[in-house]
C-alpha positions, 0 to 999 in steps of 0.5 A: 062905621067903616072902622067897626067893620074893619075891626070885626074883619080883623078879629074874624081873621084872628079867630080863623087863624087860631082855629087853623093853628089849634094844635100849635096853640094847644102846644103853646098853652100846654108848655106855658101851663107846665112851666107855671106848674113847675114853678108853683111846685118849687114855691110850695116846696120851698114854703113847706121847708122854710115855714117849719124852720122859721117857726122852730127858730121863733120858738127857740127864741121865745124859750131863750127869752123866757129863760134869760128873762126869768133867770134873775127872779127867785125860784118861788116867784118864777111862774109869776115872772114868766107870765109878763115876759110871755105877754110881752113877747106875744105883743111884740110878735103881733106887730105894731098897734094901729089906732 
């Protein structure tokens, strides 16, 4: 019983101190919030640059694999040969199958 009264008193003191220092606490919050916002903006900028580059590199690799894979096939059957190569690349890009 006495412990709960003591806890309530200490919590009340903390709340009163926070209200008294509201300008300071608001400043602290604003600084932390601005810092977090700057970090998030940097992360979004980095992703907005790297994702298109990675997609471009992936597509260049796919075109190269199709080109190299279809090169030994005679010209009249090239469209038929590209299909299985593309299917294989798609399966590899999706990752391992789990049963």
